[in-house]
C-alpha positions as CSV (number, residue, x, y, z in Angstrom):
1,M,12.8,23.8,-10.0
2,W,15.7,22.2,-11.8
3,E,14.8,23.8,-15.1
4,R,14.6,27.2,-13.4
5,W,17.9,26.7,-11.8
6,Q,19.5,25.7,-15.1
7,K,18.0,28.8,-16.7
8,G,19.9,30.9,-14.1
9,E,17.0,31.9,-11.8
10,S,18.1,32.8,-8.3
11,L,17.5,30.6,-5.3
12,Q,15.4,33.4,-3.8
13,R,13.1,33.5,-6.8
14,I,12.7,29.7,-7.0
15,A,12.1,29.5,-3.3
16,Q,9.4,32.2,-3.5
17,L,7.6,30.2,-6.2
18,F,7.5,27.2,-3.9
19,G,6.7,29.1,-0.8
20,R,10.0,28.0,0.8
21,N,13.1,29.4,2.3
22,H,16.0,29.7,-0.2
23,S,18.1,27.5,2.1
24,S,15.6,24.6,1.6
25,V,15.8,25.0,-2.2
26,Q,19.6,25.2,-2.0
27,G,19.7,21.9,0.1
28,I,17.7,20.1,-2.6
29,L,19.8,21.4,-5.4
30,V,23.0,20.5,-3.6
31,E,21.8,16.9,-3.0
32,T,21.0,16.5,-6.7
33,G,23.9,18.4,-8.0
34,G,21.5,20.8,-9.6
35,I,20.2,18.0,-11.9
36,R,16.7,16.7,-11.9
37,P,16.7,13.2,-10.4
38,A,15.5,10.3,-12.6
39,Q,11.8,9.8,-12.5
40,R,10.9,7.3,-9.9
41,H,8.7,4.2,-10.6
42,R,7.5,1.4,-8.5
43,S,9.0,-2.0,-9.1
44,Q,6.7,-4.6,-10.6
45,L,7.5,-6.8,-7.7
46,A,6.1,-4.3,-5.2
47,L,2.6,-4.8,-3.9
48,T,-0.1,-2.3,-4.9
49,L,-2.0,-0.2,-2.3
50,A,-5.0,-2.5,-2.8
51,E,-3.0,-5.6,-2.2
52,R,-1.4,-4.2,0.9
53,E,-4.9,-3.2,2.1
54,V,-6.2,-6.8,1.6
55,I,-3.3,-8.2,3.4
56,S,-3.7,-5.8,6.3
57,R,-7.4,-6.7,6.6
58,A,-6.7,-10.4,6.5
59,L,-4.1,-10.0,9.3
60,V,-6.4,-7.9,11.4
61,A,-9.1,-10.6,10.9
62,G,-6.7,-13.1,12.5
63,H,-5.5,-14.9,9.3
64,S,-1.9,-15.7,8.9
65,L,0.0,-14.3,6.0
66,L,0.7,-17.9,4.8
67,D,-3.0,-18.7,4.9
68,W,-3.7,-15.6,2.9
69,L,-1.0,-16.4,0.3
70,C,-2.3,-20.0,0.0
71,E,-5.9,-18.8,-0.4
72,T,-4.9,-16.3,-3.1
73,H,-2.6,-18.8,-4.8
74,L,0.3,-16.3,-4.5
75,F,2.5,-18.6,-2.5
76,G,4.3,-20.0,-5.5
77,Q,4.0,-23.6,-4.5
78,P,1.1,-25.9,-3.6
79,C,-0.3,-25.3,-0.1
80,A,-1.8,-28.0,2.0
81,S,-4.3,-27.2,4.8
82,Q,-2.1,-29.1,7.2
83,T,1.0,-26.9,6.4
84,V,3.0,-26.3,9.6
85,H,5.8,-23.8,10.3
86,Q,8.8,-25.2,12.2
87,G,11.9,-23.1,12.6
88,G,11.0,-21.1,9.5
89,E,10.6,-24.2,7.3
90,I,7.3,-25.1,5.8
91,L,6.5,-28.7,6.4
92,R,3.6,-30.7,4.8
93,P,2.3,-33.9,6.3
94,A,4.4,-35.9,3.8
95,D,7.5,-34.1,4.9
96,R,7.1,-34.8,8.6
């Protein structure tokens, strides 16, 4: 779309190619200033679809997110089976 716009094609023609109304195309071009936005990419910190699915299944099965993180060693610190949440803090038996 942006290449066609920069080559001077009309909004009507571009809209026809995409099966849209010219005002829809105009809105997109106005938002971007007529320049193609930078290509998007997912952060390396973001969970993959597969990871989100595993978490979802674990939660549906009644497991806590902390349990799942400990089991998968993704918690970032040692987990004890007696770990207890109190006011958002994680307490281990030695900390009580």
